[in-house]
GUKE-385506 format. One record per residue (C-alpha): residue in one letter; chain; x, y, z. Coordinates in steps of 0.1 Angstrom, whole numbers, plus 2048, in hexadecimal, padded with zeros to 3 digits. Layout:
<rs>
<r resn="a" chain="A" px="X" py="Y" pz="Z"/>
...
</rs>
This chain:
<rs>
<r resn="x" chain="A" px="83A" py="770" pz="7FF"/>
<r resn="x" chain="A" px="81D" py="769" pz="816"/>
<r resn="x" chain="A" px="820" py="774" pz="83A"/>
<r resn="x" chain="A" px="80D" py="76C" pz="85A"/>
<r resn="x" chain="A" px="7F1" py="759" pz="849"/>
<r resn="x" chain="A" px="803" py="74C" pz="82A"/>
<r resn="x" chain="A" px="802" py="728" pz="834"/>
<r resn="x" chain="A" px="7DD" py="728" pz="83D"/>
<r resn="x" chain="A" px="7C7" py="710" pz="829"/>
<r resn="x" chain="A" px="7B0" py="71E" pz="80F"/>
<r resn="x" chain="A" px="78E" py="725" pz="81D"/>
<r resn="x" chain="A" px="77C" py="730" pz="7FE"/>
<r resn="x" chain="A" px="756" py="72F" pz="803"/>
<r resn="x" chain="A" px="73E" py="724" pz="7E8"/>
<r resn="x" chain="A" px="729" py="744" pz="7EB"/>
<r resn="x" chain="A" px="731" py="75F" pz="7D1"/>
<r resn="x" chain="A" px="745" py="77C" pz="7DE"/>
<r resn="x" chain="A" px="737" py="79E" pz="7DA"/>
<r resn="x" chain="A" px="744" py="7C1" pz="7E3"/>
<r resn="x" chain="A" px="73B" py="7CC" pz="806"/>
<r resn="x" chain="A" px="72D" py="7EF" pz="80C"/>
<r resn="x" chain="A" px="747" py="808" pz="815"/>
<r resn="x" chain="A" px="74D" py="80C" pz="83B"/>
<r resn="x" chain="A" px="75C" py="82A" pz="84C"/>
<r resn="x" chain="A" px="763" py="83B" pz="82A"/>
<r resn="x" chain="A" px="76D" py="85F" pz="829"/>
<r resn="x" chain="A" px="750" py="877" pz="831"/>
<r resn="x" chain="A" px="73D" py="885" pz="814"/>
<r resn="x" chain="A" px="74C" py="8A8" pz="819"/>
<r resn="x" chain="A" px="770" py="89C" pz="81A"/>
<r resn="x" chain="A" px="784" py="895" pz="7FB"/>
<r resn="x" chain="A" px="795" py="873" pz="7FE"/>
<r resn="x" chain="A" px="7BB" py="872" pz="7FA"/>
<r resn="x" chain="A" px="7B7" py="853" pz="7E5"/>
<r resn="x" chain="A" px="797" py="84A" pz="7D1"/>
<r resn="x" chain="A" px="795" py="82B" pz="7BC"/>
<r resn="x" chain="A" px="775" py="827" pz="7A9"/>
<r resn="x" chain="A" px="76A" py="808" pz="796"/>
<r resn="x" chain="A" px="78C" py="7FA" pz="78F"/>
<r resn="x" chain="A" px="78C" py="7DC" pz="777"/>
<r resn="x" chain="A" px="7AC" py="7CA" pz="76F"/>
<r resn="x" chain="A" px="7B0" py="7AA" pz="75B"/>
<r resn="x" chain="A" px="7CE" py="796" pz="750"/>
<r resn="x" chain="A" px="7BF" py="785" pz="731"/>
<r resn="x" chain="A" px="7A2" py="770" pz="73E"/>
<r resn="x" chain="A" px="7AD" py="774" pz="762"/>
<r resn="x" chain="A" px="797" py="78F" pz="773"/>
<r resn="x" chain="A" px="7AD" py="79C" pz="78F"/>
<r resn="x" chain="A" px="799" py="7BB" pz="799"/>
<r resn="x" chain="A" px="774" py="7BB" pz="794"/>
<r resn="x" chain="A" px="768" py="7DF" pz="798"/>
<r resn="x" chain="A" px="77A" py="7E8" pz="7B8"/>
<r resn="x" chain="A" px="773" py="809" pz="7C9"/>
<r resn="x" chain="A" px="787" py="816" pz="7E7"/>
<r resn="x" chain="A" px="78A" py="838" pz="7F8"/>
<r resn="x" chain="A" px="7A5" py="841" pz="811"/>
<r resn="x" chain="A" px="7A3" py="861" pz="825"/>
<r resn="x" chain="A" px="7C1" py="877" pz="82B"/>
<r resn="x" chain="A" px="7D5" py="86A" pz="848"/>
<r resn="x" chain="A" px="7C2" py="849" pz="848"/>
<r resn="x" chain="A" px="7D4" py="827" pz="84A"/>
<r resn="x" chain="A" px="7C2" py="80C" pz="836"/>
<r resn="x" chain="A" px="7CF" py="7E9" pz="837"/>
<r resn="x" chain="A" px="7C5" py="7D1" pz="81C"/>
<r resn="x" chain="A" px="7C5" py="7AC" pz="825"/>
<r resn="x" chain="A" px="7BA" py="78C" pz="814"/>
<r resn="x" chain="A" px="7C7" py="76B" pz="805"/>
<r resn="x" chain="A" px="7E2" py="76A" pz="7EB"/>
<r resn="x" chain="A" px="7D4" py="771" pz="7C8"/>
<r resn="x" chain="A" px="7B7" py="787" pz="7D4"/>
<r resn="x" chain="A" px="7C3" py="7A6" pz="7C1"/>
<r resn="x" chain="A" px="7D3" py="7B9" pz="7DE"/>
<r resn="x" chain="A" px="7F4" py="7C1" pz="7CD"/>
<r resn="x" chain="A" px="7E4" py="7C7" pz="7AB"/>
<r resn="x" chain="A" px="7CD" py="7E1" pz="7BC"/>
<r resn="x" chain="A" px="7EC" py="7F4" pz="7C9"/>
<r resn="x" chain="A" px="7FE" py="7F2" pz="7A8"/>
<r resn="x" chain="A" px="7DF" py="801" pz="797"/>
<r resn="x" chain="A" px="7E1" py="820" pz="7AD"/>
<r resn="x" chain="A" px="800" py="82E" pz="79C"/>
<r resn="x" chain="A" px="7FB" py="81C" pz="77B"/>
<r resn="x" chain="A" px="816" py="802" pz="780"/>
<r resn="x" chain="A" px="7FA" py="7EC" pz="774"/>
<r resn="x" chain="A" px="7E2" py="7FA" pz="759"/>
<r resn="x" chain="A" px="7BE" py="7F3" pz="75F"/>
<r resn="x" chain="A" px="7A1" py="7EF" pz="747"/>
<r resn="x" chain="A" px="786" py="803" pz="759"/>
<r resn="x" chain="A" px="783" py="81B" pz="776"/>
<r resn="x" chain="A" px="794" py="83B" pz="783"/>
<r resn="x" chain="A" px="7AE" py="843" pz="79E"/>
<r resn="x" chain="A" px="7B4" py="865" pz="7AE"/>
<r resn="x" chain="A" px="7CD" py="870" pz="7C8"/>
<r resn="x" chain="A" px="7C4" py="88F" pz="7DB"/>
<r resn="x" chain="A" px="7AA" py="896" pz="7C0"/>
<r resn="x" chain="A" px="7C3" py="894" pz="7A3"/>
<r resn="x" chain="A" px="7BD" py="878" pz="789"/>
<r resn="x" chain="A" px="7D8" py="85D" pz="786"/>
<r resn="x" chain="A" px="7DC" py="84D" pz="764"/>
<r resn="x" chain="A" px="7BA" py="855" pz="756"/>
<r resn="x" chain="A" px="7A3" py="873" pz="756"/>
<r resn="x" chain="A" px="77E" py="875" pz="74D"/>
<r resn="x" chain="A" px="776" py="88B" pz="72F"/>
<r resn="x" chain="A" px="75B" py="8A3" pz="73C"/>
<r resn="x" chain="A" px="74A" py="8A5" pz="71B"/>
<r resn="x" chain="A" px="74A" py="881" pz="70F"/>
<r resn="x" chain="A" px="74D" py="870" pz="731"/>
<r resn="x" chain="A" px="768" py="85A" pz="722"/>
<r resn="x" chain="A" px="786" py="84E" pz="735"/>
<r resn="x" chain="A" px="7A5" py="85D" pz="725"/>
<r resn="x" chain="A" px="7C9" py="852" pz="72D"/>
<r resn="x" chain="A" px="7DF" py="86F" pz="739"/>
<r resn="x" chain="A" px="800" py="877" pz="729"/>
<r resn="x" chain="A" px="81F" py="864" pz="735"/>
<r resn="x" chain="A" px="82D" py="884" pz="742"/>
<r resn="x" chain="A" px="80E" py="88A" pz="757"/>
<r resn="x" chain="A" px="80E" py="866" pz="763"/>
<r resn="x" chain="A" px="832" py="869" pz="76E"/>
<r resn="x" chain="A" px="82B" py="88A" pz="780"/>
<r resn="x" chain="A" px="80D" py="87B" pz="792"/>
<r resn="x" chain="A" px="822" py="85D" pz="79E"/>
<r resn="x" chain="A" px="838" py="875" pz="7B2"/>
<r resn="x" chain="A" px="81B" py="87A" pz="7CA"/>
<r resn="x" chain="A" px="81A" py="854" pz="7D2"/>
<r resn="x" chain="A" px="834" py="840" pz="7E5"/>
<r resn="x" chain="A" px="835" py="81B" pz="7E2"/>
<r resn="x" chain="A" px="84B" py="801" pz="7F3"/>
<r resn="x" chain="A" px="84C" py="7DD" pz="7E7"/>
<r resn="x" chain="A" px="857" py="7BB" pz="7F5"/>
<r resn="x" chain="A" px="879" py="7BF" pz="7E4"/>
<r resn="x" chain="A" px="88D" py="7DE" pz="7EF"/>
<r resn="x" chain="A" px="89A" py="7E7" pz="7CC"/>
<r resn="x" chain="A" px="8B6" py="7FD" pz="7DA"/>
<r resn="x" chain="A" px="8D2" py="807" pz="7C3"/>
<r resn="x" chain="A" px="8EF" py="7F1" pz="7CE"/>
<r resn="x" chain="A" px="90A" py="80A" pz="7C3"/>
<r resn="x" chain="A" px="8FB" py="826" pz="7D9"/>
<r resn="x" chain="A" px="8FC" py="82A" pz="7FF"/>
<r resn="x" chain="A" px="8DC" py="82C" pz="813"/>
<r resn="x" chain="A" px="8DE" py="852" pz="812"/>
<r resn="x" chain="A" px="8E4" py="853" pz="7ED"/>
<r resn="x" chain="A" px="8C7" py="83C" pz="7E6"/>
<r resn="x" chain="A" px="8B0" py="854" pz="7F8"/>
<r resn="x" chain="A" px="8BE" py="874" pz="7E9"/>
<r resn="x" chain="A" px="8BE" py="868" pz="7C5"/>
<r resn="x" chain="A" px="899" py="86C" pz="7BB"/>
<r resn="x" chain="A" px="892" py="88E" pz="7CB"/>
<r resn="x" chain="A" px="8B1" py="89D" pz="7BA"/>
<r resn="x" chain="A" px="8AD" py="88C" pz="798"/>
<r resn="x" chain="A" px="887" py="88C" pz="794"/>
<r resn="x" chain="A" px="87B" py="8AA" pz="7A8"/>
<r resn="x" chain="A" px="89A" py="8C0" pz="7A5"/>
<r resn="x" chain="A" px="89F" py="8C4" pz="7CB"/>
<r resn="x" chain="A" px="8C0" py="8D4" pz="7D3"/>
<r resn="x" chain="A" px="8D9" py="8BA" pz="7DF"/>
<r resn="x" chain="A" px="8DF" py="8C9" pz="801"/>
<r resn="x" chain="A" px="8BA" py="8CB" pz="808"/>
<r resn="x" chain="A" px="8B4" py="8A7" pz="7FC"/>
<r resn="x" chain="A" px="8D2" py="89B" pz="811"/>
<r resn="x" chain="A" px="8C4" py="8AB" pz="831"/>
<r resn="x" chain="A" px="8A1" py="89D" pz="82A"/>
<r resn="x" chain="A" px="8B0" py="87A" pz="824"/>
<r resn="x" chain="A" px="8C2" py="87B" pz="845"/>
<r resn="x" chain="A" px="8A1" py="885" pz="857"/>
<r resn="x" chain="A" px="890" py="867" pz="846"/>
<r resn="x" chain="A" px="8AC" py="84F" pz="850"/>
<r resn="x" chain="A" px="8A7" py="85B" pz="874"/>
<r resn="x" chain="A" px="882" py="856" pz="871"/>
<r resn="x" chain="A" px="887" py="831" pz="867"/>
<r resn="x" chain="A" px="8A2" py="82C" pz="881"/>
<r resn="x" chain="A" px="8C0" py="82B" pz="86A"/>
<r resn="x" chain="A" px="8D3" py="84B" pz="871"/>
<r resn="x" chain="A" px="8F3" py="837" pz="875"/>
<r resn="x" chain="A" px="8F0" py="825" pz="854"/>
<r resn="x" chain="A" px="8F1" py="843" pz="83C"/>
<r resn="x" chain="A" px="912" py="839" pz="82C"/>
<r resn="x" chain="A" px="90C" py="814" pz="82B"/>
<r resn="x" chain="A" px="906" py="802" pz="80A"/>
<r resn="x" chain="A" px="8E8" py="7EB" pz="807"/>
<r resn="x" chain="A" px="8FE" py="7CB" pz="808"/>
<r resn="x" chain="A" px="908" py="7D6" pz="82B"/>
<r resn="x" chain="A" px="8E4" py="7D9" pz="837"/>
<r resn="x" chain="A" px="8CC" py="7BF" pz="844"/>
<r resn="x" chain="A" px="8AC" py="7B9" pz="831"/>
<r resn="x" chain="A" px="898" py="7CD" pz="84B"/>
<r resn="x" chain="A" px="8B0" py="7EA" pz="848"/>
<r resn="x" chain="A" px="8AF" py="7E9" pz="822"/>
<r resn="x" chain="A" px="889" py="7EA" pz="824"/>
<r resn="x" chain="A" px="88A" py="808" pz="83B"/>
<r resn="x" chain="A" px="8A1" py="81A" pz="823"/>
<r resn="x" chain="A" px="887" py="812" pz="808"/>
<r resn="x" chain="A" px="86C" py="822" pz="81D"/>
<r resn="x" chain="A" px="882" py="841" pz="823"/>
<r resn="x" chain="A" px="889" py="843" pz="7FE"/>
<r resn="x" chain="A" px="864" py="843" pz="7F6"/>
<r resn="x" chain="A" px="85D" py="85D" pz="810"/>
<r resn="x" chain="A" px="879" py="874" pz="802"/>
<r resn="x" chain="A" px="861" py="87D" pz="7E5"/>
<r resn="x" chain="A" px="848" py="88B" pz="7FE"/>
<r resn="x" chain="A" px="82B" py="876" pz="7F3"/>
<r resn="x" chain="A" px="807" py="87D" pz="7FC"/>
<r resn="x" chain="A" px="800" py="857" pz="7FD"/>
<r resn="x" chain="A" px="816" py="83A" pz="808"/>
<r resn="x" chain="A" px="80F" py="816" pz="7FD"/>
<r resn="x" chain="A" px="820" py="7F7" pz="80A"/>
<r resn="x" chain="A" px="81E" py="7D5" pz="7F9"/>
<r resn="x" chain="A" px="827" py="7B8" pz="810"/>
<r resn="x" chain="A" px="847" py="7CA" pz="81A"/>
<r resn="x" chain="A" px="84F" py="7B2" pz="836"/>
<r resn="x" chain="A" px="848" py="791" pz="824"/>
<r resn="x" chain="A" px="86C" py="78C" pz="818"/>
<r resn="x" chain="A" px="87C" py="794" pz="83A"/>
<r resn="x" chain="A" px="888" py="77C" pz="855"/>
<r resn="x" chain="A" px="86F" py="77C" pz="872"/>
<r resn="x" chain="A" px="886" py="78F" pz="889"/>
<r resn="x" chain="A" px="889" py="7AC" pz="870"/>
<r resn="x" chain="A" px="864" py="7B1" pz="86B"/>
<r resn="x" chain="A" px="85E" py="7C5" pz="88A"/>
<r resn="x" chain="A" px="877" py="7E1" pz="881"/>
<r resn="x" chain="A" px="865" py="7E7" pz="860"/>
<r resn="x" chain="A" px="843" py="7E7" pz="86F"/>
<r resn="x" chain="A" px="84E" py="7FF" pz="88A"/>
<r resn="x" chain="A" px="859" py="818" pz="86E"/>
<r resn="x" chain="A" px="837" py="814" pz="85E"/>
<r resn="x" chain="A" px="826" py="819" pz="87F"/>
<r resn="x" chain="A" px="839" py="839" pz="884"/>
<r resn="x" chain="A" px="82D" py="846" pz="862"/>
<r resn="x" chain="A" px="809" py="83E" pz="86C"/>
<r resn="x" chain="A" px="80E" py="852" pz="88D"/>
<r resn="x" chain="A" px="81B" py="86F" pz="878"/>
<r resn="x" chain="A" px="7FB" py="870" pz="864"/>
<r resn="x" chain="A" px="807" py="861" pz="843"/>
<r resn="x" chain="A" px="7EB" py="854" pz="82C"/>
<r resn="x" chain="A" px="7F3" py="82F" pz="827"/>
<r resn="x" chain="A" px="7E6" py="811" pz="815"/>
<r resn="x" chain="A" px="7F7" py="7F1" pz="821"/>
<r resn="x" chain="A" px="7F4" py="7CE" pz="812"/>
<r resn="x" chain="A" px="800" py="7B6" pz="82C"/>
<r resn="x" chain="A" px="7FC" py="794" pz="83D"/>
<r resn="x" chain="A" px="808" py="7A3" pz="85E"/>
<r resn="x" chain="A" px="7E7" py="7A1" pz="871"/>
<r resn="x" chain="A" px="7F5" py="7B1" pz="891"/>
<r resn="x" chain="A" px="7FF" py="7CF" pz="87D"/>
<r resn="x" chain="A" px="7DD" py="7D1" pz="86D"/>
<r resn="x" chain="A" px="7CB" py="7CE" pz="88E"/>
<r resn="x" chain="A" px="7E1" py="7E7" pz="8A0"/>
<r resn="x" chain="A" px="7E8" py="802" pz="886"/>
<r resn="x" chain="A" px="7CC" py="802" pz="86C"/>
<r resn="x" chain="A" px="7B0" py="81B" pz="86D"/>
<r resn="x" chain="A" px="79D" py="804" pz="855"/>
<r resn="x" chain="A" px="7A3" py="7E0" pz="849"/>
<r resn="x" chain="A" px="798" py="7D5" pz="826"/>
<r resn="x" chain="A" px="794" py="7B0" pz="81E"/>
<r resn="x" chain="A" px="797" py="7A6" pz="7FA"/>
<r resn="x" chain="A" px="791" py="786" pz="7E8"/>
<r resn="x" chain="A" px="789" py="77D" pz="7C4"/>
<r resn="x" chain="A" px="790" py="7A0" pz="7B8"/>
<r resn="x" chain="A" px="776" py="7B1" pz="7CE"/>
<r resn="x" chain="A" px="774" py="7C1" pz="7F0"/>
<r resn="x" chain="A" px="761" py="7A8" pz="805"/>
<r resn="x" chain="A" px="760" py="7BB" pz="825"/>
<r resn="x" chain="A" px="76F" py="7DA" pz="835"/>
<r resn="x" chain="A" px="76E" py="7EA" pz="857"/>
<r resn="x" chain="A" px="780" py="7F5" pz="876"/>
<r resn="x" chain="A" px="799" py="7DC" pz="884"/>
<r resn="x" chain="A" px="784" py="7D3" pz="8A3"/>
<r resn="x" chain="A" px="766" py="7CC" pz="88C"/>
<r resn="x" chain="A" px="77A" py="7B7" pz="874"/>
<r resn="x" chain="A" px="78D" py="7A3" pz="88E"/>
<r resn="x" chain="A" px="771" py="79F" pz="8A8"/>
<r resn="x" chain="A" px="750" py="7A1" pz="895"/>
<r resn="x" chain="A" px="755" py="79D" pz="86F"/>
<r resn="x" chain="A" px="735" py="79F" pz="85B"/>
<r resn="x" chain="A" px="73F" py="783" pz="842"/>
<r resn="x" chain="A" px="747" py="75F" pz="849"/>
<r resn="x" chain="A" px="764" py="761" pz="831"/>
<r resn="x" chain="A" px="776" py="77B" pz="845"/>
<r resn="x" chain="A" px="76F" py="768" pz="865"/>
<r resn="x" chain="A" px="77F" py="749" pz="856"/>
<r resn="x" chain="A" px="79D" py="75C" pz="849"/>
<r resn="x" chain="A" px="7A4" py="76C" pz="86B"/>
<r resn="x" chain="A" px="79C" py="74E" pz="87F"/>
<r resn="x" chain="A" px="7BF" py="740" pz="880"/>
<r resn="x" chain="A" px="7CD" py="761" pz="88C"/>
<r resn="x" chain="A" px="7B2" py="765" pz="8A6"/>
<r resn="x" chain="A" px="7B6" py="742" pz="8B2"/>
<r resn="x" chain="A" px="7DC" py="745" pz="8B4"/>
<r resn="x" chain="A" px="7DA" py="764" pz="8CA"/>
<r resn="x" chain="A" px="7BA" py="759" pz="8DC"/>
<r resn="x" chain="A" px="7A7" py="778" pz="8D1"/>
</rs>
C-alpha cells in the first residue's frame, strides 16, 4: 500500500514530535472549506490522532504525506465520520459534520444520522480500492448515487455522468463493466462517481498505491485536472512528484500530529524540521534536487 517512499527505512528521531504552527492557512476573513479543530482519535490505547487541527481554503489542494501509521488515512476518515473521534470538531463550508457545539452548554453533541448522511453528500472520497459495482457499467456506476440518493432525474444524471467520463478520459468506456477495465480506468471511474454528487470537497486516500506503475500517471493526470479546475482537495499520497507539482500546501504527519506544513518549495528545498528533511532525502537524492 505504500508508494514512492514505502520501502524507505524508518528514520524516527528521538526528539518528541509537536504540532507545527499553521503555515499559509486561509486568511482570517475567509471561511475555510474544511476546518478540523483539535481532532483526537484513539483505538483503545493506540492514540492515532493527537489534537490535529487543519484548515483548507476553497480551491486549495493540500497533500498530506508521512510514514505509514502516522494517522493520515484516519484523519481523512474522520472528516466524513467514517471513523468516529473522541474530541474535536469538523466543518465543511461552515456546516458541522458529525458533531455540533451546543451554544448554551458548550458541549459537543452528535448530530442525527439523517443529518450526518446529508452532510456526507458534500464530501467525495476515493480510496485505494475502487469499490465499483461489478454488475453495473461504468456509466451506471456513476449515475446510481445521484439518482437514488439525491433524486436527480435519470436523463440529467446520465448527461452529467458522460461529462465526467470525458473529464477523466474515459468517454469510450461508458458501457464497459469493471471487469473489462484496467485498474487505472476503474480508479478514474471511481473519481467520476465521487464527482457526480457535486461535492464541495474531494479527498483521495492513496488512490494509486494498488496500481501497476504504468497506470499511476493516468489517475494522477485526472486529479491534476481537478486541481486546475479549482476543486478543493485533500490528498494522502506517497507520490512525491504529484505533491511537489500540484499541491498548494504540503502537510507532513507523524505520530498522530502535524510535524510541519508549508508550500512545496519550502518543504522540499528548505524544510524547517530534520524529520521532514530525512523523510524527503531519498526522493531529493533520487532526482538530484
